[in-house]
N, C-alpha and C positions, 0 to 999 in steps of 0.2 A: 260157644258163647255167640250169641246173636250181634248182629251188627249194632251199632249205637251210634247216634247223632252227634255231630262234632260243629262247634262254631268257632271260625276263625277269623282275625283280621290282619289285613297285609297293607303294606305301602309297596308303591313301585314308580319307578321312573319311566312313564311312558311313552320316551322318546324312541325307542326301536321296537316298538310293537304294535300290532293292528287294532289297538283297543283291550278292552276286558274281555270281551265275549269271542269264544271260540266261533273259527269260522273257517270253511274250507278253503285251503291255500294261503291261510293267514297265519302268523306268529302272534297269536294273542296272548297275554297272561294268563287266562284260564288254562289254554293248552299247556304253557309251560309248569304249571301247577299239577295240573293231571298228570302230567308226563312224570313228575316227581312222585305223587301219590300212588302211582301204578308200581313203581320200583319199589317204593316200602310196602305196599301188601300184596304185590305179586300178581295183582288184577287190575282192568280198569276202574277207576272210580271218579263219579260224576260231581262236579263242582257245581253249586247254585249260588249263583253272587247276589247283592243287594242290587245292582243293576248295571247297565253300561255304562262304559266312558271310552268316548271316541278315540280313534287313532291318534296318538302323540299327547294325550290327556294324563295326568299323572293323578296319585291317589295317595293319601296319609292314612287312610282309615277306611278301605274297601272291606265289607262284610261278606262272609260266603259261610256255606255249609255244606256237609257230606256225611254221607254214612258207612262207616267201616269196624272193622272188628280189631280192636288192639288191645293188647294183653299186658302191657306194661304200665310204667308210670307216664303220666302226661307230659311231663318234662322231656323226656325220652322220646316221644312224638315232636315235640317241637323241637328238639336236636335234630334229628331224623330228616325233618322238614326243611331246616335251616341249610342243612349241610350240600344238599345236591342242588341249590336254586343260584341261579346267576346274581351277581352283585347288584342288578337293577331291580330285583324283587326281595323283599324283606318279610317274613311272615311275624307278625307282631306277637301274636297270641294264638293260641287254639287250646278249647277248652270242651268240656262234655255239655251238652244241650239238651234241653227238653227234647222228648221225643217227636213233638209238633211243630218245634221251631223252623220257621223258613225266613231265610235272608232278605228275599224279596218281598213276601206278602206281609210280613209282620213289620216291616218298615214303616215309622211314622214319621219320618221326615229326613231332611239331608241338608248338609252344609256344605257349600263352595267358597272356595276363593279364588280369584284371579289376579296376576300380577301383572303392573304396567310399569315400563320404565321410561323416563323421558329424557331422552338424549340417545346418545351411543351407548348401549350397553358393552360391559366386556366379554371377554369370550365365556367365562364362567357364570355369568347372569342371563346372557342371552339365549340358550337355549330354554331358560325357564321363565319366558316375560313375553310381553308384547311390546317391542319398540317404539315409541311414538317420537317423532321427530317434531310434530307440530305443538304448540304450545297449548295447554288446556285450561279452561276456566274452571277451577275447582269447585268455586260456588254454584255454577250451571249444574256440574254432575251431581253436587250435593239435592238441589232440587229436582232433578230428573229423579234420582233414587228414591226422595221423600215420596214424589208422585207414584210413582210405581209399586212401592209398597202396598201390603193389602191383599184381598181376595178379589182377584180378577179373571176374566177370560183371557188366558195369553195365548190364544191361538196365532196371532199377530208377531208373536216372539220364538214360535218355534219353526220347524222345518220337516213337516208331519206327509209332504208328499202327497197331500189330498186325501190322507185318512179322515175324512169329515165327522166321522161317527166318534170319534176316539173324545172323551171328556178332556176338556183344556182348560177347566178352572182349577187354580191351584192358590193357595193361599201362602203367598210370600211376606212371610212374617218378619223378616230382616233382610235389609240391600243396604249397606253402609259402604262408604267410601272414605279410605283413611290416607293420608299422607305422610311420608317421611323422606324428606329429601328429594330425591329425584324418584323413588319409589312410591306407587299408588297400588293400592290394595282395595280391591271390590270384594265384600263378603256377603254372600247370600244365603238365606235359610229359609226353606219351606216344606210344605208337608209332601211336595213331590216336585220333581222337573221335568219337564216336556225335553223330547229330542231337540238338542241344539239351544234350549231355554237359555240356560246360564251364558253360553256365549254372546246370543242377540240380547240379552239384556247388558252385558259388557259393551257391545257395539254400540247399543243405543246411547250408554254414558258417555262412552267416547267421543259420540257425534254430538251431544250434549255440551261437553266440553270443548269442542271444536268450533261449536257455534251455529253447527247444521241443524239442530234440532232442538225446540223448547220445549218447556214441559207442556204447554197446549198442545204442541205436535205431537209429542208422545200420547198425551191422552186422546186425541183423536185416534191416532193409529191403533191405540190399545181397544177404543170402542168400535173399530171399524172390524175388526177380527179378521183382517186380511193381510198375508206378508206382503211387504213392500220392500223395494230396492232400498228404501232409505234406512231399515234396519240391517247394518252390516253384520255378519258373524265374525266374531274374535277367532284369530288364529288359535290352535289348541292348546299350544304350549305352555301357555301362560295359567292354565286351569289345572287347579288340584281340588279332587274329592276330600275334604277334610274330616266329615264323619258322619256317620249313620245312626239315626236315632231309633230307639225302641222302646217299648215301655216296660 
């Protein structure tokens, strides 16, 4: 029987990992899952994810695919998958996919959310949020989010390290700020995200809430297409990849 393609969805606590993508000398989520697949199939199996997440970033719905020959029931593959993984990684689903399915190249959008906590968070909350000790103007954050929504060149909101040729235009179709007690959640959805774009958007909204950036300032920075120190990068622990969209 020839190998077939499989689509998986996983969740992970990124605290103890060097991100999603495999890298030399690092303990990436991809490395751990590939090691488990190698034990199941008795040979190396390469994963292809929908995209990277940085060190310390979490996921509820990371999508990946791989090719392997499995002669048993699909539920047995899921059980075998789950049996040898650390508690910080959960395989939510694994299903047969079309032979030409590609987790990265066929993705049509992603949703992220970011957690903020106003004041000192407890030890069970602190690892999964950005603790903010200054008061934030919620109305200013809403106004900033409304200004940034839409199709723009987001070069000023990424850390591309001089990769000037990369297309930096994205359709940010959703950027919402909601509050419940001391918790603030920033939710963003786009056709794609640039390197550290989500964390930069969060940093910009927090700066707006602190009174450091007005909507006019953000519009000017956006139009400049140049990274500036005025756009801070939010720390990784509050960021979650929520969902990857496919047609």
